[in-house]
All heavy atoms as TSV, in Angstrom:
chain	resi	resn	atom	element	x	y	z
A	1	MET	N	N	42.161	30.814	-16.255
A	1	MET	CA	C	43.539	30.861	-16.656
A	1	MET	C	C	43.605	31.216	-18.127
A	1	MET	O	O	42.882	30.646	-18.947
A	1	MET	CB	C	44.197	29.512	-16.408
A	1	MET	CG	C	45.636	29.450	-16.799
A	1	MET	SD	S	46.337	27.863	-16.286
A	1	MET	CE	C	47.491	27.641	-17.574
A	2	PRO	N	N	44.441	32.164	-18.478
A	2	PRO	CA	C	44.556	32.532	-19.896
A	2	PRO	C	C	45.182	31.373	-20.691
A	2	PRO	O	O	45.901	30.554	-20.138
A	2	PRO	CB	C	45.471	33.735	-19.896
A	2	PRO	CG	C	46.177	33.704	-18.595
A	2	PRO	CD	C	45.306	32.952	-17.634
A	3	PRO	N	N	44.894	31.321	-21.980
A	3	PRO	CA	C	45.473	30.233	-22.788
A	3	PRO	C	C	46.982	30.338	-22.850
A	3	PRO	O	O	47.548	31.408	-22.713
A	3	PRO	CB	C	44.841	30.445	-24.158
A	3	PRO	CG	C	44.315	31.832	-24.177
A	3	PRO	CD	C	44.067	32.230	-22.752
A	4	ILE	N	N	47.611	29.217	-23.026
A	4	ILE	CA	C	49.067	29.172	-23.189
A	4	ILE	C	C	49.388	29.297	-24.670
A	4	ILE	O	O	48.865	28.536	-25.493
A	4	ILE	CB	C	49.627	27.855	-22.620
A	4	ILE	CG1	C	49.366	27.791	-21.123
A	4	ILE	CG2	C	51.113	27.730	-22.920
A	4	ILE	CD1	C	49.735	26.473	-20.478
A	5	VAL	N	N	50.210	30.248	-24.994
A	5	VAL	CA	C	50.584	30.505	-26.390
A	5	VAL	C	C	52.036	30.108	-26.570
A	5	VAL	O	O	52.897	30.475	-25.768
A	5	VAL	CB	C	50.379	31.998	-26.744
A	5	VAL	CG1	C	50.800	32.269	-28.175
A	5	VAL	CG2	C	48.936	32.407	-26.497
A	6	LEU	N	N	52.314	29.362	-27.619
A	6	LEU	CA	C	53.668	28.914	-27.912
A	6	LEU	C	C	54.119	29.457	-29.256
A	6	LEU	O	O	54.052	28.750	-30.273
A	6	LEU	CB	C	53.742	27.388	-27.899
A	6	LEU	CG	C	53.322	26.697	-26.608
A	6	LEU	CD1	C	53.246	25.190	-26.811
A	6	LEU	CD2	C	54.298	27.038	-25.500
A	7	PRO	N	N	54.590	30.699	-29.280
A	7	PRO	CA	C	55.007	31.272	-30.556
A	7	PRO	C	C	56.318	30.649	-31.034
A	7	PRO	O	O	57.072	30.093	-30.252
A	7	PRO	CB	C	55.185	32.749	-30.247
A	7	PRO	CG	C	55.503	32.794	-28.795
A	7	PRO	CD	C	54.765	31.628	-28.173
A	8	ASP	N	N	56.526	30.734	-32.286
A	8	ASP	CA	C	57.792	30.314	-32.916
A	8	ASP	C	C	58.117	28.833	-32.780
A	8	ASP	O	O	59.276	28.450	-32.726
A	8	ASP	CB	C	58.961	31.154	-32.367
A	8	ASP	CG	C	58.751	32.645	-32.567
A	8	ASP	OD1	O	58.184	33.025	-33.597
A	8	ASP	OD2	O	59.150	33.416	-31.672
A	9	LEU	N	N	57.087	27.982	-32.741
A	9	LEU	CA	C	57.367	26.548	-32.804
A	9	LEU	C	C	57.883	26.227	-34.193
A	9	LEU	O	O	57.402	26.768	-35.185
A	9	LEU	CB	C	56.105	25.736	-32.536
A	9	LEU	CG	C	55.660	25.564	-31.091
A	9	LEU	CD1	C	54.373	24.763	-31.035
A	9	LEU	CD2	C	56.724	24.876	-30.271
A	10	LYS	N	N	58.838	25.352	-34.247
A	10	LYS	CA	C	59.381	24.942	-35.547
A	10	LYS	C	C	58.286	24.266	-36.364
A	10	LYS	O	O	57.479	23.501	-35.809
A	10	LYS	CB	C	60.548	23.975	-35.365
A	10	LYS	CG	C	61.739	24.575	-34.662
A	10	LYS	CD	C	62.809	23.515	-34.453
A	10	LYS	CE	C	63.969	24.069	-33.680
A	10	LYS	NZ	N	64.985	23.025	-33.417
A	11	PRO	N	N	58.239	24.529	-37.648
A	11	PRO	CA	C	57.233	23.865	-38.512
A	11	PRO	C	C	57.288	22.346	-38.397
A	11	PRO	O	O	56.256	21.690	-38.430
A	11	PRO	CB	C	57.602	24.328	-39.919
A	11	PRO	CG	C	58.285	25.647	-39.689
A	11	PRO	CD	C	59.034	25.493	-38.395
A	12	SER	N	N	58.475	21.787	-38.187
A	12	SER	CA	C	58.591	20.332	-38.061
A	12	SER	C	C	57.882	19.832	-36.798
A	12	SER	O	O	57.293	18.744	-36.793
A	12	SER	CB	C	60.064	19.907	-38.056
A	12	SER	OG	O	60.747	20.476	-36.954
A	13	VAL	N	N	57.918	20.619	-35.726
A	13	VAL	CA	C	57.230	20.246	-34.486
A	13	VAL	C	C	55.730	20.276	-34.707
A	13	VAL	O	O	55.013	19.373	-34.276
A	13	VAL	CB	C	57.655	21.179	-33.325
A	13	VAL	CG1	C	56.808	20.928	-32.086
A	13	VAL	CG2	C	59.133	21.015	-33.002
A	14	ILE	N	N	55.256	21.296	-35.381
A	14	ILE	CA	C	53.837	21.426	-35.667
A	14	ILE	C	C	53.345	20.245	-36.506
A	14	ILE	O	O	52.296	19.662	-36.249
A	14	ILE	CB	C	53.516	22.777	-36.344
A	14	ILE	CG1	C	53.825	23.906	-35.352
A	14	ILE	CG2	C	52.082	22.836	-36.821
A	14	ILE	CD1	C	53.799	25.289	-35.952
A	15	GLU	N	N	54.130	19.878	-37.510
A	15	GLU	CA	C	53.755	18.743	-38.356
A	15	GLU	C	C	53.721	17.449	-37.564
A	15	GLU	O	O	52.820	16.613	-37.746
A	15	GLU	CB	C	54.716	18.632	-39.554
A	15	GLU	CG	C	54.562	19.742	-40.560
A	15	GLU	CD	C	53.125	19.879	-41.074
A	15	GLU	OE1	O	52.497	18.854	-41.416
A	15	GLU	OE2	O	52.625	21.030	-41.115
A	16	LYS	N	N	54.671	17.270	-36.647
A	16	LYS	CA	C	54.684	16.065	-35.809
A	16	LYS	C	C	53.467	16.038	-34.881
A	16	LYS	O	O	52.880	14.992	-34.655
A	16	LYS	CB	C	55.982	15.983	-35.004
A	16	LYS	CG	C	57.189	15.665	-35.868
A	16	LYS	CD	C	58.475	15.691	-35.062
A	16	LYS	CE	C	59.668	15.500	-35.976
A	16	LYS	NZ	N	60.950	15.599	-35.253
A	17	LEU	N	N	53.111	17.193	-34.334
A	17	LEU	CA	C	51.918	17.276	-33.470
A	17	LEU	C	C	50.661	16.929	-34.268
A	17	LEU	O	O	49.776	16.218	-33.768
A	17	LEU	CB	C	51.802	18.665	-32.851
A	17	LEU	CG	C	52.775	18.978	-31.719
A	17	LEU	CD1	C	52.701	20.472	-31.368
A	17	LEU	CD2	C	52.491	18.109	-30.505
A	18	LYS	N	N	50.592	17.448	-35.490
A	18	LYS	CA	C	49.422	17.133	-36.351
A	18	LYS	C	C	49.363	15.627	-36.635
A	18	LYS	O	O	48.293	15.036	-36.604
A	18	LYS	CB	C	49.508	17.911	-37.660
A	18	LYS	CG	C	49.216	19.385	-37.500
A	18	LYS	CD	C	49.344	20.114	-38.839
A	18	LYS	CE	C	49.069	21.597	-38.709
A	18	LYS	NZ	N	49.225	22.284	-40.007
A	19	ALA	N	N	50.515	15.022	-36.910
A	19	ALA	CA	C	50.549	13.595	-37.211
A	19	ALA	C	C	50.135	12.781	-35.985
A	19	ALA	O	O	49.364	11.815	-36.113
A	19	ALA	CB	C	51.960	13.185	-37.666
A	20	LEU	N	N	50.611	13.168	-34.807
A	20	LEU	CA	C	50.219	12.473	-33.573
A	20	LEU	C	C	48.721	12.615	-33.331
A	20	LEU	O	O	48.050	11.660	-32.938
A	20	LEU	CB	C	51.002	13.023	-32.382
A	20	LEU	CG	C	52.463	12.575	-32.274
A	20	LEU	CD1	C	53.184	13.398	-31.196
A	20	LEU	CD2	C	52.542	11.087	-31.959
A	21	ALA	N	N	48.205	13.819	-33.565
A	21	ALA	CA	C	46.778	14.060	-33.356
A	21	ALA	C	C	45.955	13.195	-34.301
A	21	ALA	O	O	44.942	12.614	-33.896
A	21	ALA	CB	C	46.455	15.548	-33.560
A	22	MET	N	N	46.375	13.097	-35.546
A	22	MET	CA	C	45.662	12.231	-36.497
A	22	MET	C	C	45.727	10.784	-36.060
A	22	MET	O	O	44.730	10.062	-36.129
A	22	MET	CB	C	46.250	12.388	-37.908
A	22	MET	CG	C	45.879	13.685	-38.583
A	22	MET	SD	S	46.596	13.866	-40.242
A	22	MET	CE	C	46.017	12.417	-41.047
A	23	GLN	N	N	46.894	10.359	-35.604
A	23	GLN	CA	C	47.065	8.971	-35.161
A	23	GLN	C	C	46.153	8.654	-33.979
A	23	GLN	O	O	45.600	7.557	-33.882
A	23	GLN	CB	C	48.535	8.758	-34.760
A	23	GLN	CG	C	48.849	7.369	-34.270
A	23	GLN	CD	C	50.306	7.246	-33.854
A	23	GLN	OE1	O	51.124	8.133	-34.088
A	23	GLN	NE2	N	50.640	6.129	-33.230
A	24	HIS	N	N	45.978	9.625	-33.076
A	24	HIS	CA	C	45.157	9.423	-31.885
A	24	HIS	C	C	43.716	9.903	-32.083
A	24	HIS	O	O	42.929	9.907	-31.147
A	24	HIS	CB	C	45.790	10.131	-30.691
A	24	HIS	CG	C	47.129	9.595	-30.307
A	24	HIS	ND1	N	48.222	10.402	-30.080
A	24	HIS	CD2	C	47.551	8.313	-30.158
A	24	HIS	CE1	C	49.261	9.640	-29.792
A	24	HIS	NE2	N	48.882	8.378	-29.835
A	25	GLU	N	N	43.417	10.294	-33.321
A	25	GLU	CA	C	42.076	10.741	-33.691
A	25	GLU	C	C	41.547	11.841	-32.760
A	25	GLU	O	O	40.455	11.743	-32.194
A	25	GLU	CB	C	41.109	9.545	-33.726
A	25	GLU	CG	C	41.501	8.516	-34.746
A	25	GLU	CD	C	40.571	7.317	-34.776
A	25	GLU	OE1	O	39.712	7.176	-33.890
A	25	GLU	OE2	O	40.711	6.506	-35.727
A	26	CYS	N	N	42.364	12.880	-32.611
A	26	CYS	CA	C	41.960	14.023	-31.792
A	26	CYS	C	C	42.499	15.295	-32.412
A	26	CYS	O	O	43.226	15.257	-33.396
A	26	CYS	CB	C	42.471	13.862	-30.347
A	26	CYS	SG	S	44.268	13.844	-30.194
A	27	SER	N	N	42.155	16.418	-31.822
A	27	SER	CA	C	42.642	17.692	-32.329
A	27	SER	C	C	44.083	17.915	-31.857
A	27	SER	O	O	44.555	17.255	-30.927
A	27	SER	CB	C	41.761	18.842	-31.816
A	27	SER	OG	O	41.944	19.008	-30.412
A	28	VAL	N	N	44.754	18.835	-32.503
A	28	VAL	CA	C	46.111	19.166	-32.096
A	28	VAL	C	C	46.097	19.700	-30.662
A	28	VAL	O	O	46.974	19.353	-29.853
A	28	VAL	CB	C	46.747	20.204	-33.071
A	28	VAL	CG1	C	48.094	20.699	-32.545
A	28	VAL	CG2	C	46.918	19.603	-34.456
A	29	GLU	N	N	45.101	20.506	-30.333
A	29	GLU	CA	C	45.009	21.034	-28.960
A	29	GLU	C	C	44.875	19.893	-27.951
A	29	GLU	O	O	45.537	19.911	-26.903
A	29	GLU	CB	C	43.810	21.969	-28.845
A	29	GLU	CG	C	43.669	22.567	-27.450
A	29	GLU	CD	C	42.485	23.524	-27.335
A	29	GLU	OE1	O	42.005	24.014	-28.365
A	29	GLU	OE2	O	42.069	23.758	-26.203
A	30	GLU	N	N	44.041	18.906	-28.237
A	30	GLU	CA	C	43.884	17.777	-27.331
A	30	GLU	C	C	45.186	16.980	-27.219
A	30	GLU	O	O	45.531	16.507	-26.129
A	30	GLU	CB	C	42.751	16.870	-27.817
A	30	GLU	CG	C	41.381	17.483	-27.682
A	30	GLU	CD	C	40.302	16.682	-28.381
A	30	GLU	OE1	O	40.560	16.130	-29.480
A	30	GLU	OE2	O	39.201	16.607	-27.819
A	31	GLU	N	N	45.885	16.846	-28.321
A	31	GLU	CA	C	47.159	16.125	-28.314
A	31	GLU	C	C	48.191	16.841	-27.457
A	31	GLU	O	O	48.873	16.223	-26.638
A	31	GLU	CB	C	47.679	15.949	-29.738
A	31	GLU	CG	C	48.927	15.092	-29.832
A	31	GLU	CD	C	48.681	13.636	-29.445
A	31	GLU	OE1	O	47.582	13.108	-29.662
A	31	GLU	OE2	O	49.632	13.016	-28.925
A	32	VAL	N	N	48.284	18.159	-27.613
A	32	VAL	CA	C	49.246	18.938	-26.824
A	32	VAL	C	C	48.872	18.860	-25.340
A	32	VAL	O	O	49.745	18.675	-24.484
A	32	VAL	CB	C	49.277	20.411	-27.310
A	32	VAL	CG1	C	50.080	21.283	-26.339
A	32	VAL	CG2	C	49.866	20.494	-28.701
A	33	ARG	N	N	47.589	18.945	-25.026
A	33	ARG	CA	C	47.140	18.843	-23.649
A	33	ARG	C	C	47.561	17.494	-23.057
A	33	ARG	O	O	48.059	17.420	-21.933
A	33	ARG	CB	C	45.619	19.003	-23.563
A	33	ARG	CG	C	45.110	19.050	-22.125
A	33	ARG	CD	C	43.597	19.231	-22.039
A	33	ARG	NE	N	43.147	20.458	-22.682
A	33	ARG	CZ	C	42.352	20.508	-23.733
A	33	ARG	NH1	N	41.885	19.403	-24.279
A	33	ARG	NH2	N	41.990	21.669	-24.254
A	34	ALA	N	N	47.354	16.426	-23.791
A	34	ALA	CA	C	47.718	15.089	-23.312
A	34	ALA	C	C	49.220	14.957	-23.082
A	34	ALA	O	O	49.663	14.384	-22.077
A	34	ALA	CB	C	47.242	14.019	-24.321
A	35	ILE	N	N	50.004	15.521	-23.994
A	35	ILE	CA	C	51.464	15.462	-23.866
A	35	ILE	C	C	51.904	16.218	-22.615
A	35	ILE	O	O	52.737	15.729	-21.836
A	35	ILE	CB	C	52.152	16.038	-25.125
A	35	ILE	CG1	C	51.923	15.099	-26.306
A	35	ILE	CG2	C	53.632	16.267	-24.888
A	35	ILE	CD1	C	52.306	15.680	-27.659
A	36	VAL	N	N	51.365	17.407	-22.394
A	36	VAL	CA	C	51.753	18.225	-21.243
A	36	VAL	C	C	51.307	17.539	-19.948
A	36	VAL	O	O	52.089	17.463	-18.978
A	36	VAL	CB	C	51.154	19.647	-21.349
A	36	VAL	CG1	C	51.369	20.426	-20.068
A	36	VAL	CG2	C	51.777	20.393	-22.528
A	37	GLU	N	N	50.092	17.017	-19.908
A	37	GLU	CA	C	49.603	16.338	-18.699
A	37	GLU	C	C	50.462	15.130	-18.373
A	37	GLU	O	O	50.771	14.870	-17.208
A	37	GLU	CB	C	48.141	15.948	-18.859
A	37	GLU	CG	C	47.205	17.148	-18.810
A	37	GLU	CD	C	45.755	16.796	-19.085
A	37	GLU	OE1	O	45.441	15.623	-19.413
A	37	GLU	OE2	O	44.927	17.718	-18.975
A	38	GLU	N	N	50.853	14.383	-19.394
A	38	GLU	CA	C	51.722	13.215	-19.164
A	38	GLU	C	C	53.093	13.652	-18.658
A	38	GLU	O	O	53.659	13.021	-17.753
A	38	GLU	CB	C	51.880	12.417	-20.452
A	38	GLU	CG	C	52.689	11.156	-20.282
A	38	GLU	CD	C	52.818	10.359	-21.563
A	38	GLU	OE1	O	51.901	10.414	-22.393
A	38	GLU	OE2	O	53.832	9.674	-21.712
A	39	ALA	N	N	53.611	14.742	-19.188
A	39	ALA	CA	C	54.942	15.211	-18.793
A	39	ALA	C	C	55.001	15.616	-17.326
A	39	ALA	O	O	56.013	15.410	-16.661
A	39	ALA	CB	C	55.363	16.380	-19.687
A	40	VAL	N	N	53.937	16.201	-16.817
A	40	VAL	CA	C	53.965	16.674	-15.431
A	40	VAL	C	C	53.591	15.586	-14.428
A	40	VAL	O	O	53.562	15.832	-13.236
A	40	VAL	CB	C	53.092	17.931	-15.206
A	40	VAL	CG1	C	53.593	19.074	-16.052
A	40	VAL	CG2	C	51.642	17.648	-15.455
A	41	GLN	N	N	53.305	14.372	-14.884
A	41	GLN	CA	C	52.997	13.263	-13.979
A	41	GLN	C	C	54.283	12.616	-13.448
A	41	GLN	O	O	54.230	11.785	-12.561
A	41	GLN	CB	C	52.152	12.217	-14.681
A	41	GLN	CG	C	50.778	12.704	-15.057
A	41	GLN	CD	C	50.005	13.255	-13.873
A	41	GLN	OE1	O	49.962	12.656	-12.810
A	41	GLN	NE2	N	49.393	14.407	-14.053
A	42	ASP	N	N	55.411	13.015	-13.960
A	42	ASP	CA	C	56.698	12.495	-13.538
A	42	ASP	C	C	56.880	12.694	-12.030
A	42	ASP	O	O	56.530	13.731	-11.491
A	42	ASP	CB	C	57.813	13.197	-14.324
A	42	ASP	CG	C	59.167	12.644	-14.009
A	42	ASP	OD1	O	59.566	11.661	-14.652
A	42	ASP	OD2	O	59.823	13.204	-13.110
A	43	GLU	N	N	57.454	11.710	-11.337
A	43	GLU	CA	C	57.634	11.812	-9.894
A	43	GLU	C	C	58.502	12.985	-9.496
A	43	GLU	O	O	58.243	13.646	-8.471
A	43	GLU	CB	C	58.232	10.522	-9.343
A	43	GLU	CG	C	57.242	9.363	-9.303
A	43	GLU	CD	C	57.840	8.118	-8.685
A	43	GLU	OE1	O	58.624	8.252	-7.726
A	43	GLU	OE2	O	57.508	7.036	-9.169
A	44	ALA	N	N	59.544	13.275	-10.263
A	44	ALA	CA	C	60.410	14.399	-9.926
A	44	ALA	C	C	59.643	15.713	-10.007
A	44	ALA	O	O	59.849	16.603	-9.173
A	44	ALA	CB	C	61.615	14.437	-10.885
A	45	VAL	N	N	58.767	15.828	-10.970
A	45	VAL	CA	C	57.954	17.031	-11.101
A	45	VAL	C	C	57.002	17.139	-9.902
A	45	VAL	O	O	56.801	18.220	-9.349
A	45	VAL	CB	C	57.175	17.046	-12.442
A	45	VAL	CG1	C	56.226	18.208	-12.513
A	45	VAL	CG2	C	58.134	17.073	-13.608
A	46	GLU	N	N	56.411	16.019	-9.482
A	46	GLU	CA	C	55.547	16.016	-8.326
A	46	GLU	C	C	56.298	16.464	-7.069
A	46	GLU	O	O	55.796	17.240	-6.282
A	46	GLU	CB	C	54.956	14.608	-8.108
A	46	GLU	CG	C	54.046	14.123	-9.198
A	46	GLU	CD	C	52.661	14.740	-9.141
A	46	GLU	OE1	O	52.249	15.211	-8.066
A	46	GLU	OE2	O	52.004	14.732	-10.187
A	47	LEU	N	N	57.515	15.953	-6.904
A	47	LEU	CA	C	58.341	16.342	-5.762
A	47	LEU	C	C	58.653	17.839	-5.784
A	47	LEU	O	O	58.555	18.524	-4.769
A	47	LEU	CB	C	59.645	15.547	-5.736
A	47	LEU	CG	C	59.557	14.144	-5.167
A	47	LEU	CD1	C	60.852	13.384	-5.413
A	47	LEU	CD2	C	59.272	14.201	-3.680
A	48	LEU	N	N	59.045	18.330	-6.936
A	48	LEU	CA	C	59.365	19.746	-7.065
A	48	LEU	C	C	58.146	20.606	-6.760
A	48	LEU	O	O	58.251	21.620	-6.056
A	48	LEU	CB	C	59.881	20.057	-8.471
A	48	LEU	CG	C	60.230	21.515	-8.754
A	48	LEU	CD1	C	61.292	22.024	-7.782
A	48	LEU	CD2	C	60.705	21.686	-10.189
A	49	ALA	N	N	56.988	20.215	-7.229
A	49	ALA	CA	C	55.759	20.961	-6.942
A	49	ALA	C	C	55.503	20.985	-5.443
A	49	ALA	O	O	55.120	22.016	-4.873
A	49	ALA	CB	C	54.577	20.350	-7.689
A	50	GLY	N	N	55.757	19.877	-4.753
A	50	GLY	CA	C	55.588	19.821	-3.303
A	50	GLY	C	C	56.564	20.736	-2.592
A	50	GLY	O	O	56.193	21.450	-1.645
A	51	VAL	N	N	57.802	20.749	-3.038
A	51	VAL	CA	C	58.803	21.640	-2.449
A	51	VAL	C	C	58.405	23.102	-2.636
A	51	VAL	O	O	58.495	23.906	-1.715
A	51	VAL	CB	C	60.207	21.385	-3.089
A	51	VAL	CG1	C	61.191	22.465	-2.725
A	51	VAL	CG2	C	60.720	20.015	-2.662
A	52	LEU	N	N	57.930	23.439	-3.812
A	52	LEU	CA	C	57.510	24.826	-4.074
A	52	LEU	C	C	56.317	25.215	-3.211
A	52	LEU	O	O	56.252	26.355	-2.720
A	52	LEU	CB	C	57.189	25.014	-5.549
A	52	LEU	CG	C	58.389	24.892	-6.494
A	52	LEU	CD1	C	57.941	24.978	-7.948
A	52	LEU	CD2	C	59.433	25.937	-6.180
A	53	ARG	N	N	55.383	24.285	-2.984
A	53	ARG	CA	C	54.237	24.571	-2.103
A	53	ARG	C	C	54.710	24.838	-0.684
A	53	ARG	O	O	54.260	25.777	-0.017
A	53	ARG	CB	C	53.241	23.409	-2.102
A	53	ARG	CG	C	52.268	23.418	-3.257
A	53	ARG	CD	C	51.128	22.424	-3.041
A	53	ARG	NE	N	51.593	21.052	-2.886
A	53	ARG	CZ	C	51.856	20.213	-3.880
A	53	ARG	NH1	N	51.687	20.624	-5.137
A	53	ARG	NH2	N	52.260	19.000	-3.659
A	54	ILE	N	N	55.651	24.027	-0.187
A	54	ILE	CA	C	56.176	24.211	1.159
A	54	ILE	C	C	56.916	25.554	1.271
A	54	ILE	O	O	56.757	26.283	2.252
A	54	ILE	CB	C	57.094	23.040	1.562
A	54	ILE	CG1	C	56.265	21.769	1.724
A	54	ILE	CG2	C	57.866	23.355	2.836
A	54	ILE	CD1	C	57.072	20.512	1.860
A	55	ARG	N	N	57.706	25.879	0.261
A	55	ARG	CA	C	58.417	27.171	0.267
A	55	ARG	C	C	57.421	28.329	0.353
A	55	ARG	O	O	57.658	29.290	1.082
A	55	ARG	CB	C	59.258	27.328	-0.993
A	55	ARG	CG	C	60.566	26.620	-0.940
A	55	ARG	CD	C	61.384	27.015	-2.133
A	55	ARG	NE	N	62.710	26.422	-2.074
A	55	ARG	CZ	C	63.606	26.512	-3.033
A	55	ARG	NH1	N	63.325	27.196	-4.135
A	55	ARG	NH2	N	64.763	25.948	-2.904
A	56	GLN	N	N	56.339	28.237	-0.398
A	56	GLN	CA	C	55.323	29.303	-0.350
A	56	GLN	C	C	54.690	29.388	1.033
A	56	GLN	O	O	54.432	30.480	1.527
A	56	GLN	CB	C	54.256	29.072	-1.411
A	56	GLN	CG	C	54.747	29.333	-2.824
A	56	GLN	CD	C	53.695	28.993	-3.865
A	56	GLN	OE1	O	52.751	28.259	-3.606
A	56	GLN	NE2	N	53.858	29.533	-5.058
A	57	GLN	N	N	54.448	28.255	1.652
A	57	GLN	CA	C	53.853	28.243	2.975
A	57	GLN	C	C	54.782	28.850	4.022
A	57	GLN	O	O	54.333	29.488	4.973
A	57	GLN	CB	C	53.464	26.823	3.387
A	57	GLN	CG	C	52.339	26.246	2.586
A	57	GLN	CD	C	52.107	24.770	2.880
A	57	GLN	OE1	O	52.896	24.138	3.575
A	57	GLN	NE2	N	51.051	24.210	2.309
A	58	LEU	N	N	56.077	28.646	3.825
A	58	LEU	CA	C	57.057	29.142	4.801
A	58	LEU	C	C	57.535	30.556	4.501
A	58	LEU	O	O	58.223	31.151	5.324
A	58	LEU	CB	C	58.267	28.202	4.862
A	58	LEU	CG	C	57.979	26.767	5.347
A	58	LEU	CD1	C	59.228	25.923	5.265
A	58	LEU	CD2	C	57.428	26.781	6.756
A	59	ALA	N	N	57.188	31.089	3.380
A	59	ALA	CA	C	57.653	32.414	2.975
A	59	ALA	C	C	57.252	33.441	4.019
A	59	ALA	O	O	56.129	33.483	4.491
A	59	ALA	CB	C	57.076	32.794	1.609
A	60	GLY	N	N	58.213	34.264	4.395
A	60	GLY	CA	C	57.942	35.334	5.343
A	60	GLY	C	C	58.060	34.935	6.795
A	60	GLY	O	O	58.031	35.785	7.678
A	61	ARG	N	N	58.187	33.664	7.083
A	61	ARG	CA	C	58.348	33.228	8.462
A	61	ARG	C	C	59.792	33.436	8.909
A	61	ARG	O	O	60.710	33.269	8.148
A	61	ARG	CB	C	58.001	31.757	8.625
A	61	ARG	CG	C	56.535	31.464	8.436
A	61	ARG	CD	C	56.256	30.031	8.764
A	61	ARG	NE	N	54.861	29.732	8.548
A	61	ARG	CZ	C	54.302	28.579	8.850
A	61	ARG	NH1	N	55.034	27.622	9.373
A	61	ARG	NH2	N	53.025	28.379	8.623
A	62	LYS	N	N	59.951	33.772	10.163
A	62	LYS	CA	C	61.282	33.950	10.716
A	62	LYS	C	C	61.913	32.567	10.897
A	62	LYS	O	O	61.321	31.666	11.478
A	62	LYS	CB	C	61.199	34.677	12.067
A	62	LYS	CG	C	62.546	34.929	12.669
A	62	LYS	CD	C	62.419	35.655	14.006
A	62	LYS	CE	C	63.810	35.829	14.621
A	62	LYS	NZ	N	63.730	36.384	15.953
A	63	GLN	N	N	63.119	32.426	10.409
A	63	GLN	CA	C	63.818	31.143	10.520
A	63	GLN	C	C	65.090	31.371	11.306
A	63	GLN	O	O	65.790	32.364	11.137
A	63	GLN	CB	C	64.136	30.584	9.135
A	63	GLN	CG	C	62.868	30.296	8.343
A	63	GLN	CD	C	63.191	29.744	6.982
A	63	GLN	OE1	O	64.289	29.286	6.728
A	63	GLN	NE2	N	62.208	29.770	6.089
A	64	THR	N	N	65.409	30.398	12.153
A	64	THR	CA	C	66.624	30.490	12.956
A	64	THR	C	C	67.504	29.297	12.667
A	64	THR	O	O	67.038	28.233	12.231
A	64	THR	CB	C	66.307	30.532	14.453
A	64	THR	OG1	O	65.695	29.302	14.810
A	64	THR	CG2	C	65.373	31.691	14.788
A	65	ALA	N	N	68.795	29.434	12.950
A	65	ALA	CA	C	69.744	28.353	12.751
A	65	ALA	C	C	69.891	27.541	14.035
A	65	ALA	O	O	70.647	26.576	14.064
A	65	ALA	CB	C	71.082	28.916	12.300
A	66	ASP	N	N	69.217	27.906	15.093
A	66	ASP	CA	C	69.326	27.236	16.384
A	66	ASP	C	C	68.546	25.929	16.364
A	66	ASP	O	O	67.332	25.910	16.209
A	66	ASP	CB	C	68.785	28.152	17.486
A	66	ASP	CG	C	68.933	27.527	18.862
A	66	ASP	OD1	O	69.725	26.580	18.997
A	66	ASP	OD2	O	68.247	27.990	19.776
A	67	SER	N	N	69.236	24.824	16.541
A	67	SER	CA	C	68.569	23.527	16.577
A	67	SER	C	C	68.498	22.976	18.014
A	67	SER	O	O	68.132	21.837	18.194
A	67	SER	CB	C	69.300	22.530	15.671
A	67	SER	OG	O	70.617	22.338	16.138
A	68	GLY	N	N	68.819	23.790	18.979
A	68	GLY	CA	C	68.813	23.360	20.378
A	68	GLY	C	C	67.474	22.824	20.812
A	68	GLY	O	O	67.373	21.886	21.592
A	69	GLY	N	N	66.402	23.410	20.312
A	69	GLY	CA	C	65.070	22.968	20.696
A	69	GLY	C	C	64.728	21.602	20.135
A	69	GLY	O	O	63.806	20.935	20.610
A	70	LEU	N	N	65.446	21.163	19.153
A	70	LEU	CA	C	65.181	19.867	18.535
A	70	LEU	C	C	65.902	18.717	19.223
A	70	LEU	O	O	65.571	17.566	19.054
A	70	LEU	CB	C	65.550	19.892	17.050
A	70	LEU	CG	C	64.788	20.865	16.178
A	70	LEU	CD1	C	65.368	20.862	14.778
A	70	LEU	CD2	C	63.312	20.509	16.135
A	71	GLN	N	N	66.950	19.051	19.996
A	71	GLN	CA	C	67.738	18.032	20.657
A	71	GLN	C	C	67.018	17.500	21.870
A	71	GLN	O	O	66.334	18.222	22.571
A	71	GLN	CB	C	69.105	18.578	21.055
A	71	GLN	CG	C	69.935	18.989	19.853
A	71	GLN	CD	C	71.251	19.616	20.270
A	71	GLN	OE1	O	71.446	19.971	21.421
A	71	GLN	NE2	N	72.149	19.755	19.313
A	72	ARG	N	N	67.189	16.220	22.140
A	72	ARG	CA	C	66.523	15.595	23.305
A	72	ARG	C	C	67.502	15.362	24.411
A	72	ARG	O	O	68.585	15.137	24.346
A	72	ARG	CB	C	65.877	14.291	22.890
A	72	ARG	CG	C	64.756	14.527	21.935
A	72	ARG	CD	C	64.164	13.210	21.572
A	72	ARG	NE	N	63.162	13.493	20.531
A	72	ARG	CZ	C	62.200	12.692	20.235
A	72	ARG	NH1	N	62.095	11.563	20.847
A	72	ARG	NH2	N	61.350	12.996	19.295
């Protein structure tokens, strides 16, 4: 996977990232990685990822509006 580039970050954001990295005794890259990994652990994000996986699996399949086969 190619690296993720974030151009035009505000200088204040960069300084805050540097401060967090110093506080956690790690590099800015490690700090950003930790922040992103934590952000995507949210349950809503997990649900959305699951929905997107299902959509990809169903892509191109013929879908009908007939629910007669589902009735008992």
